[in-house]
N, C-alpha and C positions, 0 to 999 in steps of 0.2 A: 552564567554557565548552565547548559542544558543537561539534565540528567538522563532524559529519554529522547534522543534525537528523532527517532521514528514516530513516537507519540506526538512530538512537536509538529512534524510535517503533517500528520493526519489531522491534527487540530487546526492547522492553517488551512488545509483543504476544506474542512467542515465549516470554518468561519467564513471563508471566501464564498462558498456556495450559499450560505445564509444571506450574504450581502449581494448575491447575484453578480459577482465579479467574473470577468472573463479569464484573467490569469492571476496566479499567485506565485510568489517567489519563496524559496526556502534554501538554507545553506546546503551545500553538496556533501555527499558521502557515497561510498560504494553500496552500502545497504539500501539507502534511499533510492539510488539509481536502479537497483534491481527490483525494488518494490514498484517504482514508477513504470518500469518496463512491463511488469505483470499487469498493472492497471491499464496500461495502453493496449497491450495485446488482448485483454479481455473486453475492451471497449468502454471503460469507465472514464477515461480522460482522452482528450483529443491527441495531445502530444506534449512533450517536454523538451526543453533545450538547456544545455549546460553553458554557463558563462565562466570563463577562467579569469581570475584576477592575478596580478603579478606575483604576489607573495605565496602562491600555492593554494590560495583560497578559491573555492568554486561555489557557484550558486545555480540552482535549478529554477527555471521559469516554467510553470506548469499551466497548460491551457486546459481549462475545465470544460466539460461537455454538458450541454443542456438539451432537452427534448421537450418541445411545446412549452418552453419557458420554465420547465421544472428541471432541477439537477438530475443527472443520470444516477449519481450516487445518492441513494436515499439515506443510508446510514453507513458510517465507517467507524469502527471502534478497535482500539488496541486490546489484544487478549493477553499476551505475554508481556509482563511489565518488568522493570529492573528488580523490583522487590519480590515478584512472584512469577517465575518462569513457568510456562505451560507447554508441555510436550505431548505429542499424540502419535500413536502408531497408525498404521494403515487401517487397522480394525476400529480404532477409537477416534478417527478423524471426524471432526464435527461437520455437519451439513448446514449451510445457511439457507433459510427459507426453503427447505426441502429441495435444494439443488438450484434454486434461482439465483442465489448469491454465491460468492466465493470466499474461501478461507485462504489466506496467503501464508505459506509455510517456508521456513528456512531449513532446508534439508542438506545432507552431505553432498547432494548433487546440484545444489544451488537453490535460489529462491524461486518458488513456483506456486501455482494455484493448486487447490486440493485435488481437482480432477486429474491433473497431470501427475501429481504425486501418487495417486491411486494406480494410474497406468504403469508408473515406474516401480510401484510396490515399495515406496520409501516413506518413512515418517520423519518428524522433526519438530522444531519449535513452531508453535502457532503464533504468528506475528500479529495478524489482524483479520477481522471479518468485514466484508464489503457486501452491501446489498443495494 
């Protein structure tokens, strides 16, 4: 049983990139799909696809992205954990590497990157930081 499904997915991505894998698979969920959509739109992963199994189970296959043999994602870490939730308003939203990285937030208007949340003037739960 996984207590932190999003943390599990981020760890799978991190481990696969350390081993220079092209793809990595992870169990599916709506939150994971939304986070993967943000990572894809921001250019941190190539693409992802969803495989449906007969009993309602789904799985994502994530295509990792490399540039000159190095992973595009230098670091990816979970901020808000099940034991300690972290929330941020628009004013207190963290910047990653002075704006070079992104923070992924879960807001009332959906899961989005920090710069999009600032434009929409919404805060929310800080899911993870990507650089």
